[in-house]
C-alpha positions as CSV (number, residue, x, y, z in Angstrom):
1,M,7.4,17.0,3.2
2,I,9.9,14.8,1.4
3,H,11.3,16.0,-2.0
4,A,12.6,13.8,-4.8
5,S,16.2,14.9,-3.9
6,D,15.6,13.4,-0.3
7,L,14.8,9.9,-1.5
8,P,17.5,7.4,-0.7
9,D,18.9,4.8,-3.0
10,T,18.5,2.0,-0.4
11,I,15.6,1.4,1.9
12,P,14.5,-1.3,4.3
13,I,11.8,-3.6,3.0
14,F,8.8,-5.0,4.8
15,P,7.3,-7.8,2.6
16,L,3.8,-8.2,4.2
17,P,1.2,-10.1,2.1
18,G,-2.0,-8.1,1.5
19,A,-0.8,-5.0,3.3
20,L,-1.1,-2.1,0.7
21,L,0.3,1.4,1.2
22,L,-0.4,4.1,-1.4
23,P,1.0,7.6,-1.7
24,R,-0.6,10.0,0.8
25,G,-2.3,7.0,2.5
26,R,-1.7,5.9,6.1
27,L,-1.0,2.4,7.2
28,P,-1.0,1.3,10.9
29,L,1.3,-1.6,11.7
30,H,1.8,-3.9,14.7
31,I,5.5,-4.8,14.9
32,F,6.6,-7.7,17.1
33,E,9.1,-9.9,15.2
34,P,12.7,-9.2,16.4
35,R,14.0,-8.5,12.8
36,Y,11.3,-5.9,12.2
37,L,11.8,-4.4,15.7
38,A,15.4,-3.9,14.6
39,M,14.2,-2.4,11.4
40,I,12.0,0.2,13.2
41,E,14.9,1.2,15.5
42,D,17.3,1.6,12.6
43,T,14.7,3.5,10.5
44,L,14.2,6.0,13.4
45,R,17.8,7.0,13.1
46,T,17.6,7.9,9.4
47,P,16.8,11.3,8.0
48,T,13.8,10.3,6.0
49,R,12.5,7.4,8.2
50,L,11.3,5.5,5.1
51,I,10.2,1.9,5.0
52,G,9.3,0.1,1.8
53,M,6.1,-1.9,1.8
54,I,6.1,-4.6,-0.9
55,Q,4.1,-7.7,-1.8
56,P,6.0,-11.0,-1.7
57,Y,4.9,-13.5,-4.4
58,D,2.6,-16.3,-3.2
59,A,3.0,-18.9,-5.9
60,P,4.9,-22.2,-6.2
61,G,8.5,-21.7,-7.0
62,K,8.5,-18.1,-6.0
63,A,9.0,-18.4,-2.3
64,G,10.8,-15.3,-0.9
65,K,10.7,-13.4,-4.2
66,L,9.3,-9.8,-4.2
67,H,7.2,-7.9,-6.7
68,S,9.2,-5.3,-8.5
69,I,7.1,-2.3,-7.4
70,G,6.3,-1.2,-3.8
71,C,5.5,1.9,-1.9
72,A,7.7,3.7,0.7
73,G,6.1,5.2,3.7
74,R,7.5,7.6,6.3
75,L,7.4,6.4,9.9
76,N,5.6,9.3,11.5
77,A,3.9,7.7,14.5
78,F,5.5,5.4,17.0
79,N,4.5,3.9,20.3
80,E,6.2,1.1,22.3
81,T,4.2,-1.2,24.4
82,D,5.2,-2.5,27.8
83,D,6.2,-5.9,26.4
84,G,8.5,-4.4,23.7
85,R,6.2,-4.4,20.7
86,Y,5.8,-1.3,18.4
87,M,2.6,0.3,17.1
88,V,3.6,2.5,14.2
89,T,2.0,4.3,11.3
90,L,3.5,4.8,7.9
91,S,2.4,7.7,5.7
92,G,2.7,6.9,2.0
93,V,5.4,8.9,0.2
94,S,6.2,7.4,-3.2
95,R,6.2,4.1,-5.1
96,F,9.5,2.7,-6.1
97,R,11.0,0.0,-8.3
98,V,13.4,-2.6,-6.9
99,T,16.7,-2.8,-8.8
100,S,18.5,-5.2,-6.5
101,E,18.5,-6.7,-3.0
102,I,21.3,-6.2,-0.6
103,E,22.6,-9.3,1.0
104,G,23.5,-9.6,4.7
105,F,24.4,-6.8,7.2
106,T,20.9,-6.6,8.7
107,P,18.3,-9.1,10.0
108,Y,15.7,-7.6,7.8
109,R,15.7,-7.2,4.0
110,R,17.1,-4.1,2.2
111,C,16.9,-3.2,-1.4
112,K,18.4,-0.7,-3.8
113,V,15.5,1.1,-5.4
114,N,14.7,3.5,-8.3
115,W,12.0,6.3,-7.9
116,N,11.9,7.3,-11.6
117,G,8.4,7.2,-13.1
118,F,6.6,7.9,-9.9
119,E,7.2,11.7,-9.6
120,R,3.5,12.3,-9.4
121,D,3.4,10.5,-6.1
122,L,5.2,13.4,-4.5
123,G,2.8,16.0,-5.7
124,K,-0.7,17.1,-4.7
125,A,-3.7,14.7,-4.4
126,E,-5.0,13.4,-7.7
127,R,-8.5,14.0,-9.0
128,D,-10.6,11.6,-11.1
129,P,-12.6,13.7,-13.5
130,D,-14.6,10.7,-14.9
131,F,-15.6,9.4,-11.4
132,K,-19.3,8.5,-11.4
133,R,-19.6,8.5,-7.6
134,D,-23.3,7.4,-7.4
135,V,-22.7,4.3,-9.5
136,F,-19.5,3.5,-7.5
137,M,-21.1,4.0,-4.1
138,D,-24.0,1.8,-5.1
139,A,-21.7,-1.1,-6.0
140,L,-19.6,-0.4,-2.9
141,C,-22.6,-0.7,-0.7
142,R,-23.6,-4.0,-2.2
143,Y,-20.0,-5.2,-1.8
144,F,-19.9,-4.3,1.8
145,Q,-23.2,-6.0,2.5
146,D,-22.0,-9.1,0.6
147,Q,-18.7,-9.2,2.6
148,G,-20.3,-8.4,6.0
149,L,-18.2,-5.2,6.3
150,K,-19.2,-2.0,8.0
151,T,-18.1,1.6,7.5
152,D,-19.0,5.2,8.2
153,W,-21.0,6.0,5.0
154,D,-21.3,9.7,5.7
155,S,-17.5,10.0,5.9
156,L,-17.1,8.0,2.7
157,G,-19.6,10.1,0.9
158,E,-17.8,13.3,1.8
159,A,-14.3,12.1,1.1
160,E,-12.3,13.5,-1.8
161,D,-11.7,11.3,-4.8
162,E,-8.2,10.2,-4.0
163,L,-8.9,9.6,-0.3
164,L,-11.9,7.5,-1.1
165,I,-10.4,5.4,-3.8
166,N,-7.0,4.9,-2.2
167,S,-8.5,4.1,1.3
168,L,-10.8,1.5,-0.1
169,S,-7.9,0.0,-2.2
170,M,-5.9,-0.4,1.0
171,L,-8.7,-1.6,3.3
172,C,-10.8,-3.9,1.1
173,P,-10.0,-7.6,1.6
174,F,-8.7,-8.4,-1.9
175,P,-6.0,-11.1,-2.5
176,P,-2.4,-9.9,-2.6
177,E,-2.1,-10.0,-6.4
178,D,-5.1,-7.8,-6.7
179,K,-3.6,-5.4,-4.2
180,Q,-0.5,-5.3,-6.4
181,A,-2.6,-4.4,-9.4
182,L,-4.1,-1.5,-7.5
183,L,-0.7,-0.3,-6.4
184,E,0.7,-0.4,-10.0
185,A,-2.3,1.5,-11.5
186,P,-0.6,4.5,-13.3
187,S,-3.3,7.0,-12.4
188,L,-6.2,7.5,-9.9
189,S,-8.7,6.9,-12.7
190,T,-7.1,3.6,-13.6
191,R,-7.0,2.6,-9.9
192,R,-10.7,3.4,-9.6
193,E,-11.5,1.3,-12.7
194,T,-9.4,-1.6,-11.3
195,L,-11.2,-1.3,-7.9
196,M,-14.6,-1.3,-9.5
197,T,-13.7,-4.4,-11.6
198,L,-12.6,-6.2,-8.4
199,I,-15.8,-5.2,-6.6
200,E,-18.0,-6.3,-9.5
201,Y,-16.0,-9.6,-9.7
202,A,-16.6,-10.3,-6.0
203,L,-20.3,-9.5,-6.4
204,R,-20.6,-12.0,-9.2
205,G,-19.0,-14.6,-6.9
206,G,-15.8,-14.8,-8.8
207,D,-17.4,-16.6,-11.8
208,D,-15.3,-14.8,-14.4
209,E,-11.7,-15.3,-15.3
210,V,-9.3,-14.1,-12.7
211,M,-7.7,-10.7,-13.4
212,Q,-4.3,-10.8,-14.9
């Protein structure tokens, strides 16, 4: 378990569009680019083994720019293939805010980060006291049918609030900006409300104004 005092001021950054990591979530990654192979090797030599997942902007005039908030994960599963690729899993630890980017020194990007305001991420799993599971699961079933997605409904039905909401936030095929909105939600209840809004929006065929 990582404590607040263990969190470093500088972490490597993996800007991967659409890849969302949340605290206590698990994100499998297939690493093959040389710069990110180097990142994995360097990360394995650090005490915390943290990598920051963050969304790059995808808009004219913002090429290469990063959102200010990401989520760091601990590299806790690692497998090297015969051809030199890495299959890894990150376990979500805490969100962070980028304060500045460090230029040079490594082939991958590194940032100075601040962990303040995300202390709850290091605690126990959150609960959602206002969660109307039946209503949510009905909308989710229609969304999966509409998107041609499949899942283990028995497992979803038995999952705790946080595991259910965060797993769906990470796995559903929402655009990167919507993934960012889910990441930045200040509480599990807010994330569930945002997720429900995105599901309902998709079911209406996107005929409303895009979420801001």
